[in-house]
C-alpha positions in Angstrom: 26.2 99.5 -17.4 22.2 99.2 -16.1 23.9 95.8 -14.6 26.9 98.4 -12.5 23.5 100.6 -11.7 21.6 97.6 -10.5 24.4 96.5 -8.8 25.7 99.9 -7.0 21.9 100.2 -5.5 22.4 96.7 -4.1 25.6 98.0 -1.9 24.0 100.5 -0.4 21.6 98.7 0.2 22.9 96.0 2.2 25.0 99.1 3.6 22.0 100.5 4.4 19.8 98.1 5.6 22.8 95.6 7.4 23.3 95.0 11.3 26.9 94.8 10.8 29.1 97.9 12.2 29.5 101.0 9.7 32.9 98.9 7.8 32.3 96.0 8.1 30.9 93.5 5.8 27.2 94.9 4.8 25.4 91.6 5.4 22.1 91.2 5.1 19.9 88.2 4.5 20.1 86.4 1.5 15.5 86.7 1.2 16.0 90.1 1.8 18.2 91.2 -1.0 16.5 88.6 -3.4 13.5 90.4 -2.9 15.0 93.8 -4.0 16.7 92.9 -6.7 14.1 91.7 -8.2 12.9 94.7 -7.4 14.7 96.8 -8.9 15.4 94.5 -11.7 11.4 94.0 -12.8 11.3 98.4 -12.5 14.9 98.1 -14.6 13.9 96.0 -16.9 16.5 95.3 -19.3 17.7 92.6 -17.6 16.1 90.0 -18.4 14.5 86.9 -16.0 16.8 84.0 -17.4 19.9 86.8 -16.3 18.1 87.6 -12.9 17.9 83.9 -11.9 21.5 82.7 -12.7 22.7 85.8 -10.3 20.0 84.8 -7.6 21.1 81.6 -7.7 25.0 82.5 -7.9 24.7 84.5 -4.8 22.5 82.2 -2.7 25.1 79.5 -2.9 27.5 81.7 -1.5 25.0 83.1 1.0 24.3 79.6 1.7 27.7 79.2 2.8 27.8 82.1 5.4 24.5 81.5 7.0 22.2 82.7 4.1 24.1 86.2 4.4 24.8 88.0 1.2 28.3 90.0 1.4 28.6 92.5 -0.8 32.0 90.9 -1.9 29.2 88.5 -3.4 28.7 90.5 -6.2 
């Protein structure tokens, strides 16, 4: 449940921070996504560093195929 809540927060952040038109892919730069995710995960305290790093590695791999941008569908 903690992870689902965190991912829901990340989805909202993408929708708020994106420059895509409403209803678009809600892309944000990986650096922004990573910063926010690490911050929220550290506040939560229940997601291990190993899980966090594995998740961000996976997201970065996907983002690298989209000019460094994270799309909501990536997570």
